[in-house]
ROBAVO-761280 format. One record per atom (N, C-alpha, C, O): residue in three letters; x, y, z; atom name; residue number from 1. Coordinates in nm, 2 decimals. Last residue first. Layout:
NODE    aa       xx       yy       zz   at     i
NODE   ALA        X        Y        Z   CA   NUM
...
***
This chain:
NODE    aa       xx       yy       zz   at     i
NODE   LYS     2.20    -1.47     1.34    N    92
NODE   LYS     2.20    -1.49     1.49   CA    92
NODE   LYS     2.25    -1.62     1.52    C    92
NODE   LYS     2.26    -1.66     1.64    O    92
NODE   THR     2.19    -1.46     1.07    N    91
NODE   THR     2.31    -1.41     1.13   CA    91
NODE   THR     2.31    -1.43     1.28    C    91
NODE   THR     2.42    -1.41     1.34    O    91
NODE   GLU     1.94    -1.56     1.01    N    90
NODE   GLU     2.05    -1.64     0.97   CA    90
NODE   GLU     2.18    -1.59     1.04    C    90
NODE   GLU     2.27    -1.67     1.06    O    90
NODE   GLN     1.77    -1.35     1.10    N    89
NODE   GLN     1.77    -1.48     1.17   CA    89
NODE   GLN     1.89    -1.56     1.14    C    89
NODE   GLN     1.94    -1.64     1.22    O    89
NODE   THR     1.83    -1.15     0.91    N    88
NODE   THR     1.86    -1.13     1.05   CA    88
NODE   THR     1.86    -1.26     1.13    C    88
NODE   THR     1.95    -1.28     1.22    O    88
NODE   THR     1.74    -1.27     0.68    N    87
NODE   THR     1.88    -1.24     0.69   CA    87
NODE   THR     1.92    -1.22     0.83    C    87
NODE   THR     2.03    -1.26     0.88    O    87
NODE   GLN     1.47    -1.28     0.74    N    86
NODE   GLN     1.54    -1.40     0.72   CA    86
NODE   GLN     1.69    -1.38     0.73    C    86
NODE   GLN     1.76    -1.46     0.79    O    86
NODE   ASP     1.41    -1.00     0.76    N    85
NODE   ASP     1.39    -1.09     0.87   CA    85
NODE   ASP     1.47    -1.22     0.86    C    85
NODE   ASP     1.53    -1.27     0.95    O    85
NODE   VAL     1.46    -0.93     0.49    N    84
NODE   VAL     1.54    -0.87     0.60   CA    84
NODE   VAL     1.53    -0.96     0.72    C    84
NODE   VAL     1.63    -0.98     0.79    O    84
NODE   ARG     1.26    -1.07     0.36    N    83
NODE   ARG     1.40    -1.09     0.33   CA    83
NODE   ARG     1.49    -1.04     0.44    C    83
NODE   ARG     1.59    -1.11     0.48    O    83
NODE   ALA     1.03    -0.96     0.47    N    82
NODE   ALA     1.06    -1.10     0.49   CA    82
NODE   ALA     1.21    -1.13     0.46    C    82
NODE   ALA     1.27    -1.21     0.53    O    82
NODE   LYS     1.06    -0.70     0.38    N    81
NODE   LYS     1.06    -0.72     0.52   CA    81
NODE   LYS     1.09    -0.87     0.55    C    81
NODE   LYS     1.17    -0.90     0.64    O    81
NODE   ASN     1.04    -0.74     0.10    N    80
NODE   ASN     1.16    -0.68     0.15   CA    80
NODE   ASN     1.17    -0.71     0.30    C    80
NODE   ASN     1.28    -0.74     0.35    O    80
NODE   ASN     0.77    -0.83     0.09    N    79
NODE   ASN     0.88    -0.92     0.05   CA    79
NODE   ASN     1.01    -0.87     0.10    C    79
NODE   ASN     1.10    -0.95     0.14    O    79
NODE   GLN     0.64    -0.60     0.17    N    78
NODE   GLN     0.63    -0.72     0.26   CA    78
NODE   GLN     0.74    -0.82     0.22    C    78
NODE   GLN     0.80    -0.88     0.31    O    78
NODE   ALA     0.70    -0.42    -0.04    N    77
NODE   ALA     0.74    -0.39     0.10   CA    77
NODE   ALA     0.74    -0.51     0.19    C    77
NODE   ALA     0.83    -0.53     0.27    O    77
NODE   SER     0.58    -0.56    -0.25    N    76
NODE   SER     0.72    -0.53    -0.25   CA    76
NODE   SER     0.78    -0.50    -0.11    C    76
NODE   SER     0.88    -0.55    -0.07    O    76
NODE   THR     0.31    -0.54    -0.18    N    75
NODE   THR     0.38    -0.67    -0.19   CA    75
NODE   THR     0.53    -0.66    -0.18    C    75
NODE   THR     0.60    -0.74    -0.12    O    75
NODE   ALA     0.27    -0.27    -0.20    N    74
NODE   ALA     0.26    -0.34    -0.07   CA    74
NODE   ALA     0.32    -0.47    -0.07    C    74
NODE   ALA     0.39    -0.51     0.03    O    74
NODE   PHE     0.32    -0.22    -0.47    N    73
NODE   PHE     0.41    -0.16    -0.37   CA    73
NODE   PHE     0.40    -0.23    -0.24    C    73
NODE   PHE     0.50    -0.25    -0.17    O    73
NODE   GLY     0.12    -0.38    -0.58    N    72
NODE   GLY     0.26    -0.41    -0.61   CA    72
NODE   GLY     0.35    -0.35    -0.51    C    72
NODE   GLY     0.45    -0.41    -0.47    O    72
NODE   PHE    -0.10    -0.23    -0.50    N    71
NODE   PHE    -0.08    -0.37    -0.45   CA    71
NODE   PHE     0.06    -0.42    -0.47    C    71
NODE   PHE     0.12    -0.49    -0.39    O    71
NODE   VAL    -0.05     0.01    -0.65    N    70
NODE   VAL    -0.07     0.01    -0.50   CA    70
NODE   VAL    -0.04    -0.13    -0.44    C    70
NODE   VAL     0.03    -0.14    -0.34    O    70
NODE   ALA    -0.05    -0.09    -0.91    N    69
NODE   ALA     0.07    -0.02    -0.85   CA    69
NODE   ALA     0.06    -0.02    -0.70    C    69
NODE   ALA     0.16    -0.04    -0.63    O    69
NODE   THR    -0.31    -0.18    -0.94    N    68
NODE   THR    -0.19    -0.27    -0.95   CA    68
NODE   THR    -0.07    -0.22    -0.89    C    68
NODE   THR     0.01    -0.29    -0.83    O    68
NODE   TRP    -0.45     0.06    -0.91    N    67
NODE   TRP    -0.46    -0.05    -0.81   CA    67
NODE   TRP    -0.35    -0.15    -0.82    C    67
NODE   TRP    -0.30    -0.20    -0.71    O    67
NODE   MET    -0.36     0.18    -1.15    N    66
NODE   MET    -0.33     0.25    -1.02   CA    66
NODE   MET    -0.35     0.14    -0.91    C    66
NODE   MET    -0.26     0.14    -0.82    O    66
NODE   ALA    -0.45     0.01    -1.35    N    65
NODE   ALA    -0.30     0.03    -1.33   CA    65
NODE   ALA    -0.27     0.09    -1.20    C    65
NODE   ALA    -0.17     0.06    -1.13    O    65
NODE   ALA    -0.73     0.04    -1.32    N    64
NODE   ALA    -0.66    -0.09    -1.30   CA    64
NODE   ALA    -0.51    -0.07    -1.27    C    64
NODE   ALA    -0.46    -0.14    -1.19    O    64
NODE   VAL    -0.75     0.31    -1.38    N    63
NODE   VAL    -0.79     0.26    -1.25   CA    63
NODE   VAL    -0.73     0.13    -1.22    C    63
NODE   VAL    -0.67     0.11    -1.11    O    63
NODE   ALA    -0.66     0.31    -1.65    N    62
NODE   ALA    -0.59     0.39    -1.55   CA    62
NODE   ALA    -0.63     0.34    -1.41    C    62
NODE   ALA    -0.54     0.34    -1.32    O    62
NODE   GLY    -0.86     0.15    -1.77    N    61
NODE   GLY    -0.72     0.10    -1.76   CA    61
NODE   GLY    -0.64     0.18    -1.66    C    61
NODE   GLY    -0.55     0.12    -1.60    O    61
NODE   ALA    -1.08     0.32    -1.74    N    60
NODE   ALA    -1.08     0.19    -1.67   CA    60
NODE   ALA    -0.94     0.13    -1.66    C    60
NODE   ALA    -0.90     0.08    -1.56    O    60
NODE   PHE    -0.99     0.52    -1.91    N    59
NODE   PHE    -1.02     0.55    -1.77   CA    59
NODE   PHE    -1.01     0.42    -1.69    C    59
NODE   PHE    -0.95     0.42    -1.58    O    59
NODE   VAL    -1.00     0.38    -2.15    N    58
NODE   VAL    -0.87     0.44    -2.10   CA    58
NODE   VAL    -0.88     0.47    -1.95    C    58
NODE   VAL    -0.79     0.45    -1.88    O    58
NODE   LEU    -1.27     0.31    -2.17    N    57
NODE   LEU    -1.17     0.20    -2.15   CA    57
NODE   LEU    -1.03     0.26    -2.11    C    57
NODE   LEU    -0.96     0.19    -2.03    O    57
NODE   ASP    -1.54     0.43    -2.02    N    56
NODE   ASP    -1.43     0.47    -2.10   CA    56
NODE   ASP    -1.31     0.37    -2.07    C    56
NODE   ASP    -1.27     0.36    -1.96    O    56
NODE   ALA    -1.87     0.32    -2.04    N    55
NODE   ALA    -1.74     0.30    -1.97   CA    55
NODE   ALA    -1.63     0.34    -2.07    C    55
NODE   ALA    -1.62     0.30    -2.18    O    55
NODE   THR    -2.17     0.52    -2.03    N    54
NODE   THR    -2.08     0.43    -2.10   CA    54
NODE   THR    -1.94     0.43    -2.03    C    54
NODE   THR    -1.90     0.53    -1.97    O    54
NODE   LYS    -2.31     0.72    -1.91    N    53
NODE   LYS    -2.38     0.59    -1.94   CA    53
NODE   LYS    -2.30     0.50    -2.04    C    53
NODE   LYS    -2.35     0.42    -2.11    O    53
NODE   HIS    -2.21     0.95    -1.81    N    52
NODE   HIS    -2.20     0.93    -1.95   CA    52
NODE   HIS    -2.27     0.81    -2.00    C    52
NODE   HIS    -2.29     0.79    -2.12    O    52
NODE   TYR    -2.26     0.90    -1.53    N    51
NODE   TYR    -2.30     1.02    -1.60   CA    51
NODE   TYR    -2.31     1.01    -1.75    C    51
NODE   TYR    -2.40     1.06    -1.81    O    51
NODE   PHE    -2.16     0.64    -1.48    N    50
NODE   PHE    -2.30     0.67    -1.46   CA    50
NODE   PHE    -2.34     0.79    -1.53    C    50
NODE   PHE    -2.45     0.80    -1.59    O    50
NODE   THR    -1.88     0.70    -1.54    N    49
NODE   THR    -1.95     0.59    -1.61   CA    49
NODE   THR    -2.11     0.61    -1.60    C    49
NODE   THR    -2.18     0.60    -1.70    O    49
NODE   HIS    -1.82     0.90    -1.35    N    48
NODE   HIS    -1.81     0.92    -1.50   CA    48
NODE   HIS    -1.89     0.82    -1.58    C    48
NODE   HIS    -1.96     0.86    -1.67    O    48
NODE   VAL    -1.85     0.75    -1.11    N    47
NODE   VAL    -1.94     0.87    -1.14   CA    47
NODE   VAL    -1.93     0.90    -1.29    C    47
NODE   VAL    -2.04     0.93    -1.35    O    47
NODE   ILE    -1.65     0.56    -1.15    N    46
NODE   ILE    -1.79     0.52    -1.13   CA    46
NODE   ILE    -1.89     0.63    -1.17    C    46
NODE   ILE    -1.99     0.62    -1.23    O    46
NODE   PHE    -1.42     0.72    -1.16    N    45
NODE   PHE    -1.46     0.63    -1.28   CA    45
NODE   PHE    -1.61     0.59    -1.27    C    45
NODE   PHE    -1.68     0.59    -1.37    O    45
NODE   GLY    -1.42     0.83    -0.91    N    44
NODE   GLY    -1.44     0.91    -1.03   CA    44
NODE   GLY    -1.48     0.84    -1.15    C    44
NODE   GLY    -1.56     0.88    -1.23    O    44
NODE   ILE    -1.38     0.60    -0.76    N    43
NODE   ILE    -1.50     0.67    -0.74   CA    43
NODE   ILE    -1.53     0.76    -0.86    C    43
NODE   ILE    -1.64     0.77    -0.91    O    43
NODE   THR    -1.12     0.54    -0.85    N    42
NODE   THR    -1.22     0.45    -0.87   CA    42
NODE   THR    -1.36     0.51    -0.86    C    42
NODE   THR    -1.45     0.49    -0.94    O    42
NODE   LEU    -0.98     0.77    -0.76    N    41
NODE   LEU    -0.99     0.74    -0.91   CA    41
NODE   LEU    -1.10     0.64    -0.94    C    41
NODE   LEU    -1.17     0.66    -1.04    O    41
NODE   LEU    -1.00     0.72    -0.49    N    40
NODE   LEU    -1.07     0.84    -0.55   CA    40
NODE   LEU    -1.08     0.83    -0.70    C    40
NODE   LEU    -1.18     0.87    -0.75    O    40
NODE   ALA    -0.85     0.48    -0.46    N    39
NODE   ALA    -1.00     0.49    -0.43   CA    39
NODE   ALA    -1.07     0.61    -0.49    C    39
NODE   ALA    -1.18     0.59    -0.54    O    39
NODE   ALA    -0.60     0.57    -0.54    N    38
NODE   ALA    -0.67     0.47    -0.62   CA    38
NODE   ALA    -0.82     0.47    -0.59    C    38
NODE   ALA    -0.90     0.45    -0.68    O    38
NODE   SER    -0.55     0.76    -0.34    N    37
NODE   SER    -0.56     0.80    -0.48   CA    37
NODE   SER    -0.63     0.70    -0.56    C    37
NODE   SER    -0.71     0.74    -0.65    O    37
NODE   LEU    -0.54     0.58    -0.12    N    36
NODE   LEU    -0.64     0.69    -0.12   CA    36
NODE   LEU    -0.66     0.74    -0.27    C    36
NODE   LEU    -0.77     0.76    -0.31    O    36
NODE   ALA    -0.32     0.42    -0.19    N    35
NODE   ALA    -0.46     0.36    -0.18   CA    35
NODE   ALA    -0.57     0.46    -0.18    C    35
NODE   ALA    -0.67     0.44    -0.24    O    35
NODE   GLY    -0.12     0.62    -0.18    N    34
NODE   GLY    -0.15     0.54    -0.30   CA    34
NODE   GLY    -0.29     0.48    -0.30    C    34
NODE   GLY    -0.36     0.49    -0.40    O    34
NODE   LEU    -0.13     0.69     0.09    N    33
NODE   LEU    -0.17     0.79    -0.01   CA    33
NODE   LEU    -0.20     0.72    -0.15    C    33
NODE   LEU    -0.28     0.77    -0.22    O    33
NODE   GLY    -0.04     0.45     0.20    N    32
NODE   GLY    -0.17     0.51     0.24   CA    32
NODE   GLY    -0.22     0.61     0.13    C    32
NODE   GLY    -0.34     0.60     0.09    O    32
NODE   GLY     0.21     0.42     0.08    N    31
NODE   GLY     0.11     0.32     0.06   CA    31
NODE   GLY    -0.03     0.37     0.09    C    31
NODE   GLY    -0.12     0.34     0.02    O    31
NODE   ALA     0.34     0.65     0.17    N    30
NODE   ALA     0.33     0.63     0.03   CA    30
NODE   ALA     0.22     0.52     0.00    C    30
NODE   ALA     0.14     0.54    -0.09    O    30
NODE   THR     0.33     0.61     0.45    N    29
NODE   THR     0.27     0.73     0.39   CA    29
NODE   THR     0.24     0.70     0.24    C    29
NODE   THR     0.14     0.73     0.19    O    29
NODE   LEU     0.48     0.37     0.48    N    28
NODE   LEU     0.34     0.38     0.52   CA    28
NODE   LEU     0.27     0.50     0.46    C    28
NODE   LEU     0.15     0.48     0.42    O    28
NODE   TYR     0.73     0.45     0.37    N    27
NODE   TYR     0.66     0.34     0.31   CA    27
NODE   TYR     0.51     0.35     0.35    C    27
NODE   TYR     0.42     0.33     0.26    O    27
NODE   ILE     0.80     0.67     0.54    N    26
NODE   ILE     0.79     0.69     0.40   CA    26
NODE   ILE     0.70     0.58     0.33    C    26
NODE   ILE     0.61     0.61     0.25    O    26
NODE   LEU     0.81     0.54     0.79    N    25
NODE   LEU     0.72     0.65     0.77   CA    25
NODE   LEU     0.69     0.67     0.62    C    25
NODE   LEU     0.58     0.70     0.58    O    25
NODE   LYS     1.01     0.35     0.74    N    24
NODE   LYS     0.87     0.30     0.77   CA    24
NODE   LYS     0.77     0.42     0.74    C    24
NODE   LYS     0.67     0.39     0.69    O    24
NODE   THR     1.22     0.53     0.71    N    23
NODE   THR     1.18     0.44     0.60   CA    23
NODE   THR     1.04     0.39     0.62    C    23
NODE   THR     0.96     0.39     0.52    O    23
NODE   SER     1.25     0.65     0.95    N    22
NODE   SER     1.19     0.73     0.84   CA    22
NODE   SER     1.15     0.65     0.73    C    22
NODE   SER     1.06     0.68     0.65    O    22
NODE   SER     1.14     0.43     1.21    N    21
NODE   SER     1.24     0.49     1.13   CA    21
NODE   SER     1.17     0.57     1.02    C    21
NODE   SER     1.05     0.56     0.99    O    21
NODE   THR     1.11     0.22     1.49    N    20
NODE   THR     1.05     0.33     1.41   CA    20
NODE   THR     1.16     0.40     1.34    C    20
NODE   THR     1.27     0.43     1.39    O    20
NODE   ASP     1.31    -0.07     1.42    N    19
NODE   ASP     1.24     0.02     1.51   CA    19
NODE   ASP     1.18     0.13     1.43    C    19
NODE   ASP     1.19     0.12     1.31    O    19
NODE   THR     1.41    -0.22     1.22    N    18
NODE   THR     1.38    -0.29     1.34   CA    18
NODE   THR     1.31    -0.20     1.44    C    18
NODE   THR     1.26    -0.25     1.54    O    18
NODE   GLY     1.35    -0.24     0.87    N    17
NODE   GLY     1.38    -0.16     0.99   CA    17
NODE   GLY     1.34    -0.24     1.11    C    17
NODE   GLY     1.25    -0.32     1.11    O    17
NODE   GLN     1.10    -0.26     0.60    N    16
NODE   GLN     1.23    -0.29     0.66   CA    16
NODE   GLN     1.25    -0.20     0.78    C    16
NODE   GLN     1.19    -0.09     0.80    O    16
NODE   VAL     0.76    -0.34     0.67    N    15
NODE   VAL     0.86    -0.27     0.60   CA    15
NODE   VAL     0.99    -0.29     0.67    C    15
NODE   VAL     0.99    -0.34     0.78    O    15
NODE   PRO     0.49    -0.40     0.80    N    14
NODE   PRO     0.57    -0.49     0.70   CA    14
NODE   PRO     0.66    -0.41     0.61    C    14
NODE   PRO     0.65    -0.41     0.49    O    14
NODE   ALA     0.51    -0.30     1.15    N    13
NODE   ALA     0.47    -0.27     1.01   CA    13
NODE   ALA     0.55    -0.35     0.91    C    13
NODE   ALA     0.67    -0.37     0.93    O    13
NODE   ASP     0.56    -0.31     1.41    N    12
NODE   ASP     0.54    -0.44     1.34   CA    12
NODE   ASP     0.50    -0.42     1.20    C    12
NODE   ASP     0.47    -0.52     1.13    O    12
NODE   LYS     0.58    -0.05     1.49    N    11
NODE   LYS     0.70    -0.13     1.50   CA    11
NODE   LYS     0.69    -0.26     1.42    C    11
NODE   LYS     0.78    -0.30     1.36    O    11
NODE   TRP     0.31     0.03     1.45    N    10
NODE   TRP     0.42     0.10     1.37   CA    10
NODE   TRP     0.54     0.01     1.37    C    10
NODE   TRP     0.60     0.00     1.27    O    10
NODE   MET     0.19    -0.13     1.65    N     9
NODE   MET     0.16    -0.15     1.51   CA     9
NODE   MET     0.26    -0.09     1.41    C     9
NODE   MET     0.29    -0.14     1.31    O     9
NODE   GLN     0.32    -0.02     1.87    N     8
NODE   GLN     0.34    -0.16     1.84   CA     8
NODE   GLN     0.30    -0.19     1.69    C     8
NODE   GLN     0.37    -0.26     1.63    O     8
NODE   TYR     0.21     0.24     1.86    N     7
NODE   TYR     0.36     0.22     1.85   CA     7
NODE   TYR     0.39     0.08     1.81    C     7
NODE   TYR     0.48     0.06     1.73    O     7
NODE   TRP    -0.06     0.20     1.90    N     6
NODE   TRP    -0.01     0.26     1.77   CA     6
NODE   TRP     0.14     0.23     1.75    C     6
NODE   TRP     0.18     0.20     1.64    O     6
NODE   SER    -0.11    -0.12     2.06    N     5
NODE   SER    -0.09     0.03     2.06   CA     5
NODE   SER    -0.04     0.07     1.92    C     5
NODE   SER     0.01     0.00     1.84    O     5
NODE   LYS    -0.36    -0.36     2.00    N     4
NODE   LYS    -0.23    -0.32     1.99   CA     4
NODE   LYS    -0.22    -0.17     2.00    C     4
NODE   LYS    -0.31    -0.10     1.95    O     4
NODE   PRO    -0.61    -0.47     2.24    N     3
NODE   PRO    -0.57    -0.41     2.11   CA     3
NODE   PRO    -0.43    -0.36     2.11    C     3
NODE   PRO    -0.38    -0.31     2.22    O     3
NODE   GLU    -0.60    -0.78     2.40    N     2
NODE   GLU    -0.58    -0.64     2.41   CA     2
NODE   GLU    -0.55    -0.58     2.27    C     2
NODE   GLU    -0.47    -0.64     2.20    O     2
NODE   MET    -0.83    -1.03     2.46    N     1
NODE   MET    -0.72    -0.98     2.38   CA     1
NODE   MET    -0.72    -0.83     2.38    C     1
NODE   MET    -0.82    -0.76     2.35    O     1
***
């Protein structure tokens, strides 16, 4: 099995559009940076918890909200892609 090229992965990304587009770039960038931010916040929460030897519930809530937003964004993009694909198939 041959690994996919970057262009093919970009083209098959779960966002709307049929070819490379600025929409895909925005969605992929926002999703990647959102996941990076959530990961850094999680690491910060772990360090804070070990340093103070107690968990701050507000900090924990912020971490949970950040991950929920990241996964919600990804799900929204995939649902939109499925809707666009279905509409495209119905018009053919």
